[in-house]
Structures are given as structure tokens and as C-alpha cells.
N, CA, C, O and the ligand as a Tripos MOL2 file, in Angstrom:
@<TRIPOS>MOLECULE
protein
  297   295    75     0     0
PROTEIN
NO_CHARGES

@<TRIPOS>ATOM
      1 N           0.8970   -1.2370   -0.0380 N.3       1 MET1
      2 CA         -0.0480   -0.0470    0.0080 C.3       1 MET1
      3 C           0.8740    1.2730    0.0480 C.2       1 MET1
      4 O           1.6610    1.4650    0.9740 O.2       1 MET1
      5 N           0.7240    2.1200   -0.9690 N.am      2 ILE2
      6 CA          1.4620    3.2770   -1.0310 C.3       2 ILE2
      7 C           0.5720    4.4510   -0.6050 C.2       2 ILE2
      8 O          -0.5450    4.6490   -1.0830 O.2       2 ILE2
      9 N           1.1300    5.1850    0.2960 N.am      3 GLN3
     10 CA          0.4240    6.3700    0.8270 C.3       3 GLN3
     11 C           0.8580    7.6770   -0.0220 C.2       3 GLN3
     12 O           2.0100    7.8190   -0.4320 O.2       3 GLN3
     13 N          -0.0270    8.4850   -0.2170 N.am      4 THR4
     14 CA          0.2960    9.6780   -0.9690 C.3       4 THR4
     15 C           0.3960   10.8640   -0.1470 C.2       4 THR4
     16 O          -0.1650   10.9410    0.9460 O.2       4 THR4
     17 N           1.1220   11.8200   -0.6630 N.am      5 CYS5
     18 CA          1.3470   13.1370   -0.0770 C.3       5 CYS5
     19 C           0.1160   13.9150    0.0670 C.2       5 CYS5
     20 O          -0.6440   14.0610   -0.8900 O.2       5 CYS5
     21 N          -0.1320   14.4560    1.2950 N.am      6 ILE6
     22 CA         -1.4270   15.1770    1.4410 C.3       6 ILE6
     23 C          -1.3840   16.5530    0.7460 C.2       6 ILE6
     24 O          -2.3940   17.2490    0.6430 O.2       6 ILE6
     25 N          -0.2620   16.8930    0.3070 N.am      7 ARG7
     26 CA         -0.1730   18.1930   -0.4070 C.3       7 ARG7
     27 C          -0.4110   18.0450   -1.8950 C.2       7 ARG7
     28 O          -1.1970   18.7910   -2.4800 O.2       7 ARG7
     29 N           0.2690   17.0770   -2.5160 N.am      8 CYS8
     30 CA          0.2810   17.0140   -4.0200 C.3       8 CYS8
     31 C          -0.1920   15.6460   -4.4380 C.2       8 CYS8
     32 O          -0.4250   15.4840   -5.6350 O.2       8 CYS8
     33 N          -0.3550   14.6960   -3.6480 N.am      9 GLY9
     34 CA         -0.8950   13.3320   -4.0590 C.3       9 GLY9
     35 C           0.2700   12.5230   -4.6730 C.2       9 GLY9
     36 O           0.0340   11.4490   -5.2280 O.2       9 GLY9
     37 N           1.4960   13.0090   -4.5860 N.am     10 GLY10
     38 CA          2.5970   12.1830   -5.0080 C.3      10 GLY10
     39 C           2.9240   11.0900   -4.0370 C.2      10 GLY10
     40 O           2.3970   11.1050   -2.9250 O.2      10 GLY10
     41 N           3.8200   10.0770   -4.4080 N.am     11 PRO11
     42 CA          4.1410    9.0030   -3.5170 C.3      11 PRO11
     43 C           4.7800    9.5340   -2.2280 C.2      11 PRO11
     44 O           5.6890   10.3640   -2.2190 O.2      11 PRO11
     45 N           4.2150    8.9700   -1.1180 N.am     12 GLY12
     46 CA          4.6680    9.4200    0.2850 C.3      12 GLY12
     47 C           6.0560    8.8660    0.5560 C.2      12 GLY12
     48 O           6.3800    7.7290    0.2120 O.2      12 GLY12
     49 N           6.8750    9.7240    1.1970 N.am     13 ALA13
     50 CA          8.2140    9.3420    1.6490 C.3      13 ALA13
     51 C           8.4680    9.6030    3.0880 C.2      13 ALA13
     52 O           9.4570    9.1230    3.6420 O.2      13 ALA13
     53 N           7.6370   10.3230    3.6900 N.am     14 ALA14
     54 CA          7.9080   10.8070    5.0970 C.3      14 ALA14
     55 C           6.6490   10.8960    5.8370 C.2      14 ALA14
     56 O           5.5970   11.0340    5.2130 O.2      14 ALA14
     57 N           6.6670   10.8280    7.1170 N.am     15 VAL15
     58 CA          5.4400   11.0460    7.8640 C.3      15 VAL15
     59 C           5.7590   12.2210    8.8640 C.2      15 VAL15
     60 O           6.7660   12.2700    9.5710 O.2      15 VAL15
     61 N           4.7830   13.1300    8.8210 N.am     16 LEU16
     62 CA          4.8590   14.2910    9.7200 C.3      16 LEU16
     63 C           3.9770   14.0170   10.9310 C.2      16 LEU16
     64 O           2.7960   13.6970   10.7970 O.2      16 LEU16
     65 N           4.5490   14.1440   12.0740 N.am     17 SER17
     66 CA          3.7980   13.9040   13.3450 C.3      17 SER17
     67 C           3.9630   15.1920   14.1320 C.2      17 SER17
     68 O           4.9130   15.9390   13.8990 O.2      17 SER17
     69 N           3.0810   15.4580   15.0350 N.am     18 PHE18
     70 CA          3.2350   16.6400   15.8590 C.3      18 PHE18
     71 C           2.6820   16.4390   17.2490 C.2      18 PHE18
     72 O           1.7960   15.6040   17.4270 O.2      18 PHE18
     73 N           3.1480   17.1430   18.2140 N.am     19 ASN19
     74 CA          2.7110   17.1590   19.5500 C.3      19 ASN19
     75 C           2.3780   18.5610   19.9870 C.2      19 ASN19
     76 O           3.2700   19.4070   20.0630 O.2      19 ASN19
     77 N           1.0870   18.8430   20.2840 N.am     20 TYR20
     78 CA          0.6290   20.0720   20.6230 C.3      20 TYR20
     79 C           1.2720   20.5430   21.9620 C.2      20 TYR20
     80 O           1.7180   21.6850   22.0680 O.2      20 TYR20
     81 N           1.3100   19.7130   22.9020 N.am     21 ASP21
     82 CA          1.8410   20.0880   24.2450 C.3      21 ASP21
     83 C           3.3010   20.5230   24.1220 C.2      21 ASP21
     84 O           3.7110   21.4400   24.8330 O.2      21 ASP21
     85 N           4.0440   19.9520   23.3180 N.am     22 ASP22
     86 CA          5.5060   20.3050   23.2570 C.3      22 ASP22
     87 C           5.7610   21.3100   22.0900 C.2      22 ASP22
     88 O           6.8890   21.7730   21.9210 O.2      22 ASP22
     89 N           4.7780   21.6250   21.3380 N.am     23 ARG23
     90 CA          4.9030   22.4330   20.1720 C.3      23 ARG23
     91 C           6.1050   21.8680   19.2670 C.2      23 ARG23
     92 O           7.0410   22.5600   18.8670 O.2      23 ARG23
     93 N           5.9450   20.6400   19.0370 N.am     24 ALA24
     94 CA          7.0300   19.8740   18.3140 C.3      24 ALA24
     95 C           6.3590   19.1830   17.0540 C.2      24 ALA24
     96 O           5.2790   18.5940   17.1050 O.2      24 ALA24
     97 N           7.1080   19.3240   15.9620 N.am     25 VAL25
     98 CA          6.7510   18.5520   14.7350 C.3      25 VAL25
     99 C           7.9280   17.7450   14.4480 C.2      25 VAL25
    100 O           9.0330   18.1850   14.7680 O.2      25 VAL25
    101 N           7.8090   16.5750   13.8600 N.am     26 TRP26
    102 CA          8.9360   15.8210   13.4560 C.3      26 TRP26
    103 C           8.6440   14.9460   12.1520 C.2      26 TRP26
    104 O           7.4980   14.6650   11.8010 O.2      26 TRP26
    105 N           9.6570   14.5910   11.5490 N.am     27 LEU27
    106 CA          9.5590   13.8220   10.2930 C.3      27 LEU27
    107 C          10.1990   12.4770   10.4920 C.2      27 LEU27
    108 O          11.2880   12.3900   11.0590 O.2      27 LEU27
    109 N           9.5470   11.4180   10.0380 N.am     28 ASP28
    110 CA         10.1510   10.1120   10.0710 C.3      28 ASP28
    111 C          10.0150    9.5170    8.6730 C.2      28 ASP28
    112 O           9.1970    9.9320    7.8510 O.2      28 ASP28
    113 N          10.8590    8.5310    8.4610 N.am     29 ASP29
    114 CA         10.7600    7.8030    7.1020 C.3      29 ASP29
    115 C           9.3760    7.1720    7.1360 C.2      29 ASP29
    116 O           8.9050    6.7360    8.1870 O.2      29 ASP29
    117 N           8.6920    7.1250    5.9060 N.am     30 LEU30
    118 CA          7.4460    6.4220    5.7670 C.3      30 LEU30
    119 C           7.7410    4.9820    5.5540 C.2      30 LEU30
    120 O           7.9800    4.5880    4.4120 O.2      30 LEU30
    121 N           7.7430    4.1660    6.5650 N.am     31 VAL31
    122 CA          8.1300    2.6730    6.3590 C.3      31 VAL31
    123 C           6.8520    1.8230    6.6190 C.2      31 VAL31
    124 O           6.6760    0.7450    6.0500 O.2      31 VAL31
    125 N           6.0340    2.3180    7.4420 N.am     32 THR32
    126 CA          4.7630    1.5670    7.5800 C.3      32 THR32
    127 C           3.5410    2.4100    7.2400 C.2      32 THR32
    128 O           3.6580    3.6260    7.3930 O.2      32 THR32
    129 N           2.4640    1.9560    6.8290 N.am     33 PRO33
    130 CA          1.3670    2.7810    6.6100 C.3      33 PRO33
    131 C           0.8750    3.5570    7.8220 C.2      33 PRO33
    132 O           0.7800    3.0340    8.9320 O.2      33 PRO33
    133 N           0.5620    4.8380    7.5640 N.am     34 VAL34
    134 CA          0.2330    5.6870    8.6240 C.3      34 VAL34
    135 C          -1.3110    5.4990    8.8960 C.2      34 VAL34
    136 O          -2.1240    5.6660    7.9860 O.2      34 VAL34
    137 N          -1.6800    5.1550   10.1410 N.am     35 GLY35
    138 CA         -3.0230    5.0070   10.5530 C.3      35 GLY35
    139 C          -3.7360    6.3060   10.8600 C.2      35 GLY35
    140 O          -3.0480    7.3260   10.9070 O.2      35 GLY35
    141 N          -4.9910    6.3780   11.0670 N.am     36 PRO36
    142 CA         -5.7150    7.6170   11.3880 C.3      36 PRO36
    143 C          -5.1040    8.1620   12.6890 C.2      36 PRO36
    144 O          -4.8220    7.4210   13.6310 O.2      36 PRO36
    145 N          -4.9190    9.4450   12.6960 N.am     37 GLY37
    146 CA         -4.3910   10.1410   13.8490 C.3      37 GLY37
    147 C          -2.9550    9.8770   14.2260 C.2      37 GLY37
    148 O          -2.4730   10.2960   15.2780 O.2      37 GLY37
    149 N          -2.2610    9.1440   13.3020 N.am     38 GLU38
    150 CA         -0.7960    8.8310   13.6070 C.3      38 GLU38
    151 C           0.1570    9.7540   12.9630 C.2      38 GLU38
    152 O           1.3450    9.7360   13.2830 O.2      38 GLU38
    153 N          -0.3380   10.6120   12.0140 N.am     39 GLY39
    154 CA          0.5070   11.5430   11.3080 C.3      39 GLY39
    155 C           0.0760   11.7110    9.9450 C.2      39 GLY39
    156 O          -0.9390   11.1370    9.5480 O.2      39 GLY39
    157 N           0.8190   12.5090    9.1380 N.am     40 HIS40
    158 CA          0.4810   12.8220    7.8090 C.3      40 HIS40
    159 C           1.5840   12.5150    6.8190 C.2      40 HIS40
    160 O           2.7190   12.9690    6.9680 O.2      40 HIS40
    161 N           1.2350   11.7340    5.8000 N.am     41 PRO41
    162 CA          2.2140   11.3650    4.8440 C.3      41 PRO41
    163 C           2.6110   12.5130    3.8800 C.2      41 PRO41
    164 O           1.7410   13.2330    3.3880 O.2      41 PRO41
    165 N           3.8570   12.6720    3.6280 N.am     42 PHE42
    166 CA          4.3190   13.7500    2.7220 C.3      42 PHE42
    167 C           5.3130   13.0850    1.7060 C.2      42 PHE42
    168 O           6.0010   12.1230    2.0460 O.2      42 PHE42
    169 N           5.3630   13.5970    0.5210 N.am     43 CYS43
    170 CA          6.4120   13.2270   -0.4010 C.3      43 CYS43
    171 C           7.7220   13.8130    0.0260 C.2      43 CYS43
    172 O           7.7680   14.6560    0.9210 O.2      43 CYS43
    173 N           8.7930   13.3790   -0.6020 N.am     44 ALA44
    174 CA         10.1130   13.8550   -0.1600 C.3      44 ALA44
    175 C          10.2350   15.3470   -0.4420 C.2      44 ALA44
    176 O          10.8590   16.0690    0.3360 O.2      44 ALA44
    177 N           9.6770   15.8010   -1.4950 N.am     45 LEU45
    178 CA          9.7740   17.2800   -1.8690 C.3      45 LEU45
    179 C           9.0400   18.0750   -0.6880 C.2      45 LEU45
    180 O           9.6130   19.0040   -0.1180 O.2      45 LEU45
    181 N           7.9730   17.7390   -0.4080 N.am     46 HIS46
    182 CA          7.1820   18.5270    0.5340 C.3      46 HIS46
    183 C           7.7200   18.4070    1.9580 C.2      46 HIS46
    184 O           7.6850   19.3450    2.7540 O.2      46 HIS46
    185 N           8.2490   17.1240    2.2500 N.am     47 ALA47
    186 CA          8.8230   17.0250    3.5780 C.3      47 ALA47
    187 C          10.0360   17.9650    3.7050 C.2      47 ALA47
    188 O          10.2370   18.6570    4.7030 O.2      47 ALA47
    189 N          10.8540   17.9380    2.5840 N.am     48 ASN48
    190 CA         12.0510   18.8780    2.6460 C.3      48 ASN48
    191 C          11.7030   20.3080    2.7420 C.2      48 ASN48
    192 O          12.4990   21.1060    3.2370 O.2      48 ASN48
    193 N          10.5620   20.6650    2.2960 N.am     49 ARG49
    194 CA         10.1330   22.0420    2.2760 C.3      49 ARG49
    195 C           9.4300   22.4600    3.5600 C.2      49 ARG49
    196 O           9.0630   23.6130    3.7870 O.2      49 ARG49
    197 N           9.2700   21.4060    4.3950 N.am     50 MET50
    198 CA          8.4570   21.6730    5.6000 C.3      50 MET50
    199 C           8.9960   22.7150    6.4670 C.2      50 MET50
    200 O          10.1850   22.7030    6.7880 O.2      50 MET50
    201 N           8.1930   23.6050    6.8580 N.am     51 THR51
    202 CA          8.5790   24.6130    7.9340 C.3      51 THR51
    203 C           7.6410   24.5780    9.0420 C.2      51 THR51
    204 O           6.4440   24.6670    8.7670 O.2      51 THR51
    205 N           7.9960   24.4640   10.2350 N.am     52 PRO52
    206 CA          7.1130   24.4210   11.3980 C.3      52 PRO52
    207 C           6.4070   25.7390   11.6400 C.2      52 PRO52
    208 O           6.9060   26.7950   11.2530 O.2      52 PRO52
    209 N           5.2410   25.6820   12.2830 N.am     53 PRO53
    210 CA          4.5880   26.8520   12.6210 C.3      53 PRO53
    211 C           5.4140   27.7810   13.5280 C.2      53 PRO53
    212 O           6.3350   27.2900   14.1800 O.2      53 PRO53
    213 N           5.1450   29.0660   13.6050 N.am     54 LEU54
    214 CA          5.8540   29.9140   14.5230 C.3      54 LEU54
    215 C           5.8860   29.4510   15.9480 C.2      54 LEU54
    216 O           4.8450   29.1220   16.5180 O.2      54 LEU54
    217 N           7.0530   29.4180   16.5350 N.am     55 GLY55
    218 CA          7.0960   28.9190   17.9980 C.3      55 GLY55
    219 C           7.2740   27.4190   18.0800 C.2      55 GLY55
    220 O           7.4690   26.9210   19.1880 O.2      55 GLY55
    221 N           7.2220   26.6320   16.9630 N.am     56 TRP56
    222 CA          7.2880   25.1680   17.0400 C.3      56 TRP56
    223 C           8.6870   24.8910   16.5630 C.2      56 TRP56
    224 O           9.3150   25.6680   15.8450 O.2      56 TRP56
    225 N           9.1580   23.6870   17.0230 N.am     57 THR57
    226 CA         10.3980   23.1050   16.5330 C.3      57 THR57
    227 C          10.1620   21.9520   15.6140 C.2      57 THR57
    228 O           9.2110   21.1900   15.7860 O.2      57 THR57
    229 N          11.0440   21.8140   14.6120 N.am     58 LEU58
    230 CA         10.8890   20.7180   13.5680 C.3      58 LEU58
    231 C          12.1290   19.8720   13.7620 C.2      58 LEU58
    232 O          13.2430   20.3960   13.7430 O.2      58 LEU58
    233 N          11.9580   18.5890   13.9470 N.am     59 THR59
    234 CA         13.1180   17.6860   14.0070 C.3      59 THR59
    235 C          12.9580   16.6250   12.9550 C.2      59 THR59
    236 O          11.9070   15.9920   12.8560 O.2      59 THR59
    237 N          14.0150   16.4180   12.1490 N.am     60 ASP60
    238 CA         13.9880   15.5010   11.0410 C.3      60 ASP60
    239 C          14.6830   14.1960   11.4120 C.2      60 ASP60
    240 O          15.9120   14.1300   11.4640 O.2      60 ASP60
    241 N          13.8890   13.1590   11.6670 N.am     61 HIS61
    242 CA         14.3990   11.8780   12.0520 C.3      61 HIS61
    243 C          14.6360   10.9620   10.9050 C.2      61 HIS61
    244 O          14.9060    9.7770   11.1000 O.2      61 HIS61
    245 N          14.5410   11.4830    9.6970 N.am     62 ARG62
    246 CA         14.7000   10.6050    8.5450 C.3      62 ARG62
    247 C          16.0610   10.1580    8.3080 C.2      62 ARG62
    248 O          16.9960   10.9150    8.5700 O.2      62 ARG62
    249 N          16.2610    8.9740    7.8270 N.am     63 ASN63
    250 CA         17.6100    8.4570    7.6330 C.3      63 ASN63
    251 C          17.9570    8.6500    6.0790 C.2      63 ASN63
    252 O          19.1060    8.4640    5.6770 O.2      63 ASN63
    253 N          17.0230    8.9920    5.3140 N.am     64 THR64
    254 CA         17.2150    9.1160    3.9140 C.3      64 THR64
    255 C          18.2650   10.1670    3.5820 C.2      64 THR64
    256 O          18.2690   11.2420    4.1820 O.2      64 THR64
    257 N          19.1100    9.8900    2.6870 N.am     65 THR65
    258 CA         20.0650   10.7680    2.2790 C.3      65 THR65
    259 C          19.3380   11.8830    1.3890 C.2      65 THR65
    260 O          18.5840   11.5720    0.4670 O.2      65 THR65
    261 N          19.6110   13.1390    1.7200 N.am     66 ARG66
    262 CA         18.9020   14.1160    1.0350 C.3      66 ARG66
    263 C          19.5690   14.5370   -0.1810 C.2      66 ARG66
    264 O          20.7980   14.5160   -0.2410 O.2      66 ARG66
    265 N          18.8350   14.9260   -1.1790 N.am     67 LEU67
    266 CA         19.4410   15.3960   -2.3610 C.3      67 LEU67
    267 C          20.1670   16.6100   -2.2680 C.2      67 LEU67
    268 O          21.2100   16.7990   -2.8950 O.2      67 LEU67
    269 N          19.6210   17.4860   -1.4610 N.am     68 PHE68
    270 CA         20.2500   18.8940   -1.1770 C.3      68 PHE68
    271 C          20.4670   18.9660    0.3490 C.2      68 PHE68
    272 O          19.6510   18.5050    1.1470 O.2      68 PHE68
    273 N          21.5610   19.5430    0.6870 N.am     69 ALA69
    274 CA         21.7780   19.7930    2.1130 C.3      69 ALA69
    275 C          20.8710   20.9330    2.5330 C.2      69 ALA69
    276 O          20.6510   21.8980    1.8000 O.2      69 ALA69
    277 N          20.3740   20.7870    3.7000 N.am     70 PRO70
    278 CA         19.4810   21.9860    4.2830 C.3      70 PRO70
    279 C          20.3010   23.2200    4.4790 C.2      70 PRO70
    280 O          21.4880   23.1280    4.7910 O.2      70 PRO70
    281 N          19.7350   24.3270    4.3120 N.am     71 LEU71
    282 CA         20.4330   25.5390    4.4760 C.3      71 LEU71
    283 C          20.7110   25.7930    6.0560 C.2      71 LEU71
    284 O          19.8670   25.6440    6.9390 O.2      71 LEU71
    285 N          21.9210   26.1650    6.2230 N.am     72 GLU72
    286 CA         22.2570   26.4160    7.6080 C.3      72 GLU72
    287 C          21.7470   27.8020    8.0610 C.2      72 GLU72
    288 O          22.0190   28.8550    7.4850 O.2      72 GLU72
    289 N          20.9980   27.6790    9.1300 N.am     73 VAL73
    290 CA         20.4960   28.9840    9.6930 C.3      73 VAL73
    291 C          21.2840   29.4300   10.8890 C.2      73 VAL73
    292 O          21.3290   28.7500   11.9140 O.2      73 VAL73
    293 N          21.9120   30.5890   10.7500 N.am     74 ALA74
    294 CA         22.7630   31.0450   11.8970 C.3      74 ALA74
    295 C          21.9060   31.3560   13.1490 C.2      74 ALA74
    296 O          22.4440   31.7440   14.1860 O.2      74 ALA74
    297 ZN          3.9530   16.4000   -2.0460 Zn       75 ZN75
@<TRIPOS>BOND
     1     1     2 1
     2     2     3 1
     3     3     4 2
     4     3     5 am
     5     5     6 1
     6     6     7 1
     7     7     8 2
     8     7     9 am
     9     9    10 1
    10    10    11 1
    11    11    12 2
    12    11    13 am
    13    13    14 1
    14    14    15 1
    15    15    16 2
    16    15    17 am
    17    17    18 1
    18    18    19 1
    19    19    20 2
    20    19    21 am
    21    21    22 1
    22    22    23 1
    23    23    24 2
    24    23    25 am
    25    25    26 1
    26    26    27 1
    27    27    28 2
    28    27    29 am
    29    29    30 1
    30    30    31 1
    31    31    32 2
    32    31    33 am
    33    33    34 1
    34    34    35 1
    35    35    36 2
    36    35    37 am
    37    37    38 1
    38    38    39 1
    39    39    40 2
    40    39    41 am
    41    41    42 1
    42    42    43 1
    43    43    44 2
    44    43    45 am
    45    45    46 1
    46    46    47 1
    47    47    48 2
    48    47    49 am
    49    49    50 1
    50    50    51 1
    51    51    52 2
    52    51    53 am
    53    53    54 1
    54    54    55 1
    55    55    56 2
    56    55    57 am
    57    57    58 1
    58    58    59 1
    59    59    60 2
    60    59    61 am
    61    61    62 1
    62    62    63 1
    63    63    64 2
    64    63    65 am
    65    65    66 1
    66    66    67 1
    67    67    68 2
    68    67    69 am
    69    69    70 1
    70    70    71 1
    71    71    72 2
    72    71    73 am
    73    73    74 1
    74    74    75 1
    75    75    76 2
    76    75    77 am
    77    77    78 1
    78    78    79 1
    79    79    80 2
    80    79    81 am
    81    81    82 1
    82    82    83 1
    83    83    84 2
    84    83    85 am
    85    85    86 1
    86    86    87 1
    87    87    88 2
    88    87    89 am
    89    89    90 1
    90    90    91 1
    91    91    92 2
    92    91    93 am
    93    93    94 1
    94    94    95 1
    95    95    96 2
    96    95    97 am
    97    97    98 1
    98    98    99 1
    99    99   100 2
   100    99   101 am
   101   101   102 1
   102   102   103 1
   103   103   104 2
   104   103   105 am
   105   105   106 1
   106   106   107 1
   107   107   108 2
   108   107   109 am
   109   109   110 1
   110   110   111 1
   111   111   112 2
   112   111   113 am
   113   113   114 1
   114   114   115 1
   115   115   116 2
   116   115   117 am
   117   117   118 1
   118   118   119 1
   119   119   120 2
   120   119   121 am
   121   121   122 1
   122   122   123 1
   123   123   124 2
   124   123   125 am
   125   125   126 1
   126   126   127 1
   127   127   128 2
   128   127   129 am
   129   129   130 1
   130   130   131 1
   131   131   132 2
   132   131   133 am
   133   133   134 1
   134   134   135 1
   135   135   136 2
   136   135   137 am
   137   137   138 1
   138   138   139 1
   139   139   140 2
   140   139   141 am
   141   141   142 1
   142   142   143 1
   143   143   144 2
   144   143   145 am
   145   145   146 1
   146   146   147 1
   147   147   148 2
   148   147   149 am
   149   149   150 1
   150   150   151 1
   151   151   152 2
   152   151   153 am
   153   153   154 1
   154   154   155 1
   155   155   156 2
   156   155   157 am
   157   157   158 1
   158   158   159 1
   159   159   160 2
   160   159   161 am
   161   161   162 1
   162   162   163 1
   163   163   164 2
   164   163   165 am
   165   165   166 1
   166   166   167 1
   167   167   168 2
   168   167   169 am
   169   169   170 1
   170   170   171 1
   171   171   172 2
   172   171   173 am
   173   173   174 1
   174   174   175 1
   175   175   176 2
   176   175   177 am
   177   177   178 1
   178   178   179 1
   179   179   180 2
   180   179   181 am
   181   181   182 1
   182   182   183 1
   183   183   184 2
   184   183   185 am
   185   185   186 1
   186   186   187 1
   187   187   188 2
   188   187   189 am
   189   189   190 1
   190   190   191 1
   191   191   192 2
   192   191   193 am
   193   193   194 1
   194   194   195 1
   195   195   196 2
   196   195   197 am
   197   197   198 1
   198   198   199 1
   199   199   200 2
   200   199   201 am
   201   201   202 1
   202   202   203 1
   203   203   204 2
   204   203   205 am
   205   205   206 1
   206   206   207 1
   207   207   208 2
   208   207   209 am
   209   209   210 1
   210   210   211 1
   211   211   212 2
   212   211   213 am
   213   213   214 1
   214   214   215 1
   215   215   216 2
   216   215   217 am
   217   217   218 1
   218   218   219 1
   219   219   220 2
   220   219   221 am
   221   221   222 1
   222   222   223 1
   223   223   224 2
   224   223   225 am
   225   225   226 1
   226   226   227 1
   227   227   228 2
   228   227   229 am
   229   229   230 1
   230   230   231 1
   231   231   232 2
   232   231   233 am
   233   233   234 1
   234   234   235 1
   235   235   236 2
   236   235   237 am
   237   237   238 1
   238   238   239 1
   239   239   240 2
   240   239   241 am
   241   241   242 1
   242   242   243 1
   243   243   244 2
   244   243   245 am
   245   245   246 1
   246   246   247 1
   247   247   248 2
   248   247   249 am
   249   249   250 1
   250   250   251 1
   251   251   252 2
   252   251   253 am
   253   253   254 1
   254   254   255 1
   255   255   256 2
   256   255   257 am
   257   257   258 1
   258   258   259 1
   259   259   260 2
   260   259   261 am
   261   261   262 1
   262   262   263 1
   263   263   264 2
   264   263   265 am
   265   265   266 1
   266   266   267 1
   267   267   268 2
   268   267   269 am
   269   269   270 1
   270   270   271 1
   271   271   272 2
   272   271   273 am
   273   273   274 1
   274   274   275 1
   275   275   276 2
   276   275   277 am
   277   277   278 1
   278   278   279 1
   279   279   280 2
   280   279   281 am
   281   281   282 1
   282   282   283 1
   283   283   284 2
   284   283   285 am
   285   285   286 1
   286   286   287 1
   287   287   288 2
   288   287   289 am
   289   289   290 1
   290   290   291 1
   291   291   292 2
   292   291   293 am
   293   293   294 1
   294   294   295 1
   295   295   296 2
@<TRIPOS>SUBSTRUCTURE
     1 MET1         2 RESIDUE 1 A MET
     2 ILE2         6 RESIDUE 1 A ILE
     3 GLN3        10 RESIDUE 1 A GLN
     4 THR4        14 RESIDUE 1 A THR
     5 CYS5        18 RESIDUE 1 A CYS
     6 ILE6        22 RESIDUE 1 A ILE
     7 ARG7        26 RESIDUE 1 A ARG
     8 CYS8        30 RESIDUE 1 A CYS
     9 GLY9        34 RESIDUE 1 A GLY
    10 GLY10       38 RESIDUE 1 A GLY
    11 PRO11       42 RESIDUE 1 A PRO
    12 GLY12       46 RESIDUE 1 A GLY
    13 ALA13       50 RESIDUE 1 A ALA
    14 ALA14       54 RESIDUE 1 A ALA
    15 VAL15       58 RESIDUE 1 A VAL
    16 LEU16       62 RESIDUE 1 A LEU
    17 SER17       66 RESIDUE 1 A SER
    18 PHE18       70 RESIDUE 1 A PHE
    19 ASN19       74 RESIDUE 1 A ASN
    20 TYR20       78 RESIDUE 1 A TYR
    21 ASP21       82 RESIDUE 1 A ASP
    22 ASP22       86 RESIDUE 1 A ASP
    23 ARG23       90 RESIDUE 1 A ARG
    24 ALA24       94 RESIDUE 1 A ALA
    25 VAL25       98 RESIDUE 1 A VAL
    26 TRP26      102 RESIDUE 1 A TRP
    27 LEU27      106 RESIDUE 1 A LEU
    28 ASP28      110 RESIDUE 1 A ASP
    29 ASP29      114 RESIDUE 1 A ASP
    30 LEU30      118 RESIDUE 1 A LEU
    31 VAL31      122 RESIDUE 1 A VAL
    32 THR32      126 RESIDUE 1 A THR
    33 PRO33      130 RESIDUE 1 A PRO
    34 VAL34      134 RESIDUE 1 A VAL
    35 GLY35      138 RESIDUE 1 A GLY
    36 PRO36      142 RESIDUE 1 A PRO
    37 GLY37      146 RESIDUE 1 A GLY
    38 GLU38      150 RESIDUE 1 A GLU
    39 GLY39      154 RESIDUE 1 A GLY
    40 HIS40      158 RESIDUE 1 A HIS
    41 PRO41      162 RESIDUE 1 A PRO
    42 PHE42      166 RESIDUE 1 A PHE
    43 CYS43      170 RESIDUE 1 A CYS
    44 ALA44      174 RESIDUE 1 A ALA
    45 LEU45      178 RESIDUE 1 A LEU
    46 HIS46      182 RESIDUE 1 A HIS
    47 ALA47      186 RESIDUE 1 A ALA
    48 ASN48      190 RESIDUE 1 A ASN
    49 ARG49      194 RESIDUE 1 A ARG
    50 MET50      198 RESIDUE 1 A MET
    51 THR51      202 RESIDUE 1 A THR
    52 PRO52      206 RESIDUE 1 A PRO
    53 PRO53      210 RESIDUE 1 A PRO
    54 LEU54      214 RESIDUE 1 A LEU
    55 GLY55      218 RESIDUE 1 A GLY
    56 TRP56      222 RESIDUE 1 A TRP
    57 THR57      226 RESIDUE 1 A THR
    58 LEU58      230 RESIDUE 1 A LEU
    59 THR59      234 RESIDUE 1 A THR
    60 ASP60      238 RESIDUE 1 A ASP
    61 HIS61      242 RESIDUE 1 A HIS
    62 ARG62      246 RESIDUE 1 A ARG
    63 ASN63      250 RESIDUE 1 A ASN
    64 THR64      254 RESIDUE 1 A THR
    65 THR65      258 RESIDUE 1 A THR
    66 ARG66      262 RESIDUE 1 A ARG
    67 LEU67      266 RESIDUE 1 A LEU
    68 PHE68      270 RESIDUE 1 A PHE
    69 ALA69      274 RESIDUE 1 A ALA
    70 PRO70      278 RESIDUE 1 A PRO
    71 LEU71      282 RESIDUE 1 A LEU
    72 GLU72      286 RESIDUE 1 A GLU
    73 VAL73      290 RESIDUE 1 A VAL
    74 ALA74      294 RESIDUE 1 A ALA
    75 ZN75       297 GROUP 0 **** ****
């Protein structure tokens, strides 16, 4: 079963999860189908473009080698 990106409908590559209490969002590799309430599937492109809401932190737990290195933010 292939899950599709909630943004573009492309093949899913990552799962976005979040915790309201900690104001944390994180990305994991999409290895098992995401069940209801477990997170949101994203394609690699949209996962890489992910920016957390203001005041939230984004952690990338993916092991996938990225095509482009993320920009360093001073
Ligand atoms: Zn997408």
C-alpha cells in the first residue's frame, strides 16, 4: 500500500507527526502505513520544504540521504 502526499498526491516518503503540548513537529521515514491520527504522509519534496509553525520546533528523524543539504540557519 502506497500512501500519498497530502499536499500533492505524489508518493509518500515521510510522515509528519506533531505534539501540541511540546509544540514539536517531526519527520520520520514512511516505512509503515500511517493510521488515522498517527501523522500525515508527505512526499520527499514537501517533507524537505516543511517549515514548522511559528514557535514550534521541527526535528528531522529521517535516515534518507537528502538530495540537497539543508540551508544552515545562523
Ligand atoms: Zn507532496
